[in-house]
C-alpha positions, -999 to +999 in steps of 0.1 A: -463+308+536-486+317+508-483+340+478-514+355+462-512+336+429-489+310+414-480+306+378-488+271+365-461+244+363-445+256+331-436+233+302-399+236+308-402+228+345-424+198+336-398+186+311-370+190+337-391+169+361-399+143+335-364+139+321-343+143+353-362+135+384-393+114+376-387+078+387-395+051+362-395+015+374-380-014+354-414-022+339-416+013+325-442+027+349-433+062+359-445+086+387-478+102+377-469+137+388-444+158+407-463+152+440-455+115+436-418+125+434-421+146+466-438+117+484-411+093+473-383+116+485-400+124+518-406+087+525-371+078+517-356+104+540-381+096+568-368+061+568-338+074+587-360+083+617-361+059+646-397+066+653-428+085+640-417+079+604-451+087+590-453+120+608-418+130+596-427+119+560-457+142+562-436+171+575-409+165+548-436+163+521-451+196+532-418+213+530-411+200+495-446+208+481-447+241+461-409+240+458-403+256+493-373+233+498-354+221+468-330+192+477-300+187+454-307+170+422-291+137+432-316+134+461-346+142+439-334+117+413-322+089+435-339+088+470-363+059+473-357+045+439-336+015+450-310+023+424-273+020+431-266+057+431-253+083+455-276+110+469-245+133+473-240+159+445-203+163+450-170+148+463-134+158+466-113+128+459-083+115+477-048+130+476-032+121+443-002+099+450+027+108+426+031+074+410+015+055+381-002+031+404-015+059+426-027+081+397-046+053+380-061+040+413-074+075+417-087+075+382-107+044+389-121+059+421-132+089+402-149+068+375-168+048+401-179+080+418-190+097+386-208+066+374-230+068+405-238+104+398-213+124+419-193+153+407-156+152+417-128+176+426-091+170+426-060+189+437-033+181+411-006+200+431+009+168+444+020+156+409+056+163+399+061+191+373+067+182+337+103+173+329+112+158+363+132+126+362+114+096+376+139+077+398+124+042+396+118+040+358+143+065+345+115+081+325+105+118+325+074+130+343+048+145+320+033+167+346-002+173+360-018+185+328-012+153+309-029+133+336-058+158+337-063+149+301-067+113+311-095+123+335-111+143+308-112+113+285-126+091+312-154+116+318-162+117+280-162+079+280-187+077+308-209+103+291-209+081+259-224+053+280-254+074+289-242+082+324-252+115+340-233+146+327-199+146+343-187+175+364-151+178+376-129+205+393-092+206+391-071+229+413-034+237+413-014+258+437-001+292+426+035+281+434+035+248+415+061+248+387+035+240+360+011+268+371+016+288+339+007+259+317-023+252+339-034+289+336-032+288+298-046+253+291-082+264+283-069+287+255-070+255+234-107+249+229-102+212+226-085+206+260-100+198+293-135+208+284-150+187+311-131+203+339-136+235+358-102+249+368-093+270+398-059+283+410-052+280+447-040+315+456-023+319+489-022+350+512+016+350+507+011+354+469-014+382+474+013+400+496+039+394+469+015+408+444+008+439+464+046+446+470+057+437+434+079+409+446+093+378+430+074+345+435+090+311+439+077+281+421+084+251+442+081+213+447+089+193+479+123+177+480+112+144+494+090+139+463+119+143+439+147+119+429+179+120+448+202+148+435+174+166+418+178+197+440+217+197+441+228+233+440+192+246+439+176+271+462+156+254+489+128+270+510+101+257+534+065+256+523+032+244+537+018+220+511-011+196+507-006+162+523+021+174+548+014+181+584+041+208+587+062+230+563+085+209+542+117+218+523+111+225+487+132+230+456+127+264+440+123+256+403+125+293+394+112+327+404+087+347+385+073+381+390+041+379+412+025+406+391+034+389+358+019+356+370-012+373+383-016+392+350-013+358+332-041+344+354-063+374+350-058+375+312-067+339+309-099+344+329-107+375+308-101+357+275-114+322+284-135+326+316-111+303+334-093+295+357-113+307+387-095+318+419-098+301+453-083+320+483-071+288+499-056+302+531-088+320+539-107+287+532-086+269+557-086+296+583-124+297+582-128+259+582-149+246+612-127+215+613-094+235+611-077+213+637-081+179+619-082+185+582-065+206+555-084+216+524-069+220+489-099+214+466-136+220+462-166+204+445-170+212+408-189+245+414-168+257+443-193+262+470-181+232+491-143+232+501-136+196+512-109+175+526-097+143+508-127+120+502-151+147+516-186+149+504-216+172+508-252+169+501-269+201+490-303+217+493-318+252+488-346+270+504-367+289+478-369+325+491-398+334+468-420+311+490-415+334+520-428+366+505-462+377+516-483+400+494-457+403+466-455+435+446-478+453+470-471+480+495-478+454+522-452+430+508-431+414+536-406+386+541-415+360+567-382+354+585-399+332+612-411+308+585-377+307+569-360+298+603-385+270+609-380+257+574-342+258+577-345+236+608-366+210+591-344+211+560-314+205+582-330+173+595-338+161+560-302+167+548-288+149+579-310+120+571-296+119+535-262+110+551-278+081+568-297+066+539-274+074+509-252+049+492-216+059+486-194+049+456-164+042+480-163+030+516-138+058+525-163+084+512-189+070+536-165+070+565-156+107+558-192+119+553-204+102+585-174+114+605-182+151+598-219+149+587-213+180+565-244+194+548-248+224+525-281+242+531-284+274+511-309+296+493-322+302+458-347+326+443-330+355+461-332+380+432-369+371+425-378+375+462-361+409+462-382+420+432-414+407+448-405+429+478-399+460+455-361+460+462-335+465+435-307+439+436-280+465+439-295+486+467-283+487+503-318+476+514-316+445+492-282+435+506-295+441+542-325+419+536-305+392+518-280+392+547-308+389+572-323+360+553-290+341+551-283+348+588-318+336+597-313+304+576-278+298+591-289+303+627-320+281+622-298+253+608-273+255+636-300+255+663-317+225+648-283+207+644-278+212+681-312+197+688-303+168+666-271+163+685-291+161+718-313+135+701-288+115+680-253+125+691-227+149+677-207+141+645-179+117+654-150+142+648-166+167+672-141+181+697-160+206+719-131+229+728-115+230+693-149+234+676-160+263+698-126+280+689-133+279+652-134+313+636-169+310+622-183+294+654-168+323+675-190+347+656-223+329+662-248+342+687-243+333+724-273+310+726-259+289+697-224+287+712-240+278+746-260+251+730-229+236+713-211+236+746-240+219+763-253+194+737-227+193+709-237+196+673-248+171+647-231+185+616-197+201+613-208+225+585-243+235+576-244+262+550-234+266+514-249+285+484-249+264+453-257+274+417-290+255+420-295+259+383-316+229+373-337+227+405-344+264+401-357+257+366-378+230+382-393+255+405-408+275+376-375+292+368-369+311+399-336+331+399-307+307+407-289+308+440-279+344+449-275+354+413-294+384+399-319+375+372-299+370+340-328+381+318-365+383+323-371+365+290-343+343+278-332+312+259-319+283+279-299+253+268-315+222+284-298+188+285-324+161+278-326+125+289-313+114+254-281+134+260-291+161+234-295+198+241-325+218+230-331+256+232-361+267+251-378+301+257-381+310+294-398+337+314-384+345+348-406+335+378-411+370+392-420+383+357-445+354+351-460+361+386-463+398+378-481+390+345-503+366+363-515+393+386-512+425+366-513+414+329-496+440+307-489+467+332-453+479+330-427+461+351-418+481+383-382+495+388-371+465+409-371+443+377-333+448+372-315+422+351-278+412+355-266+432+325-279+464+342-257+458+372-221+468+377-198+440+389-194+456+423-231+449+429-224+412+425-194+413+448-212+433+474-241+408+475-217+379+478-198+397+506-231+405+524-239+368+526-205+352+531-203+360+569-233+337+574-220+308+552-197+283+569-186+267+536-186+289+505-206+305+478-208+296+441-211+329+423-205+340+387-200+377+381-212+383+346-195+412+327-202+423+291-178+413+263-167+450+260-156+452+297-121+466+299-094+443+312-082+466+340-117+468+355-121+430+351-088+424+370-099+447+398-129+424+405-106+397+418-086+421+440-118+435+454-131+400+461-100+393+482-103+426+500-139+419+508-130+386+525-145+362+499-133+326+496-131+326+458-140+345+427-152+336+392-161+363+366-175+354+332-170+375+301-185+361+269-157+349+246-150+328+216-137+299+236-165+292+260-194+312+244-224+316+267-248+291+283-276+316+287-288+341+262-314+368+264-339+371+235-322+380+203-286+374+215-263+352+195-252+321+213-220+301+209-223+266+222-194+246+236-190+212+252-178+223+286-200+213+315-226+238+327-217+253+362-245+235+380-243+212+410-275+192+403 
């Protein structure tokens, strides 16, 4: 697919390539240009093929050229280099055992994973609440937040050695006794700056919220010292790490509405925690029968079981627009479907050729062969087609594009299963009964029944921040354009940030073709959109995404609290798996800034998966 003209490889994109993805050998010789990077990656992934490797390398290279397919940053940086790094962007680590030995063994595993370039996610809900007596030592438990601080320090230490910028996610259940402290922790600008935080919100909590009921904060009896629950109320709960509901001590009861308000007020004031609708995540999991999820990767688009991993890639939708800005502008859905099939094969090959920090991660990844194929450049593609981001026509086209991508990926995964075999955890009857699979077209379901499927999950929409910058600053993921001219904070190879001026891809392409003619009405920036436009776009795409979507709903600093809180309730009503809204504030500041805006910098990690 061709577009009429193409802006040159801009200086920022060139710097991103040079600092992040260009391979330099031990003698100091680096790749001459980005095409050399594409050839290295294509050749490395073609090595997984049993035959015709040169042919596959050529096909992979053709898909990478001109930024049509953008593999995750770890793939671009590591494939074919011979370095001891993982090609997977993200992992969820193992269940945290509630003991000093278990906690610090998990800390070691996290350090090894981050050192090789993987982001990590943890559910801290298994750790005893602060103040609990430890039976063996007679000491008092310090609670999940104190150990999260240890992880935060570990991440800072790794950064000081020149390792890749760390990325971590911490989750805690909405019924954990320390949930209020978890919600409020980011109010202190010095604490847990290297973590993204999300609360695991259950359907039961949302019902309690709706009916203004009390909400029990609980912890399992069998994880507490003998006698700890004497005289206390005991109820059964489904909890991470247990196969069936277990009896739990009720620490105390709180008002569901008061707890929700506390969570929403923290998100309003500090931009965190985010919310994960955990029961919906598990109900929609394609592997519902053999795994229970309680955490995600650092940006939230990949809910994963213990030691689960996912490699990411995004198809750049701007490359599928013919005759942009003209009355003849059209989107090439057939080309998108073909590209999705080839990208699926590439990401499946990543699983075969990648190193893994831990053996158990390799075992889990190869058992399910999860991949996360998504899209980027959506907003720019809509502009090139003359569609405003918040219009019904834009949502309809975006949904059709994601549906086309999803179905192309599933069809190719079925073909791969016929060629290579299904993923080892595949259970034909159980898999076909998964909620997402039941909604797929009949030909795909028939293909799974006949040939199986190579990958348990195929789709996710990641932030795609840095790789979108690499592609001449196309709009990131499914986000609207933040600003058509903006300042961006770029992390350089020396660990320092610098501020750069950027022009959005669609704007640069318009100027390339039409010089100083006024921008058409479709050039709508994020600040001009109401939050419901963000939610509606996410909701339009979620039915065609078997994992999840990383989406940040930007609202102005003056946005009223009640309207902000309503965003999260609407996200639940629309069937989304999670929600994060960002309001500029004194604690976290703003990563992006339009021309002329003040910018407050902070040391928390940018919400990018690459």
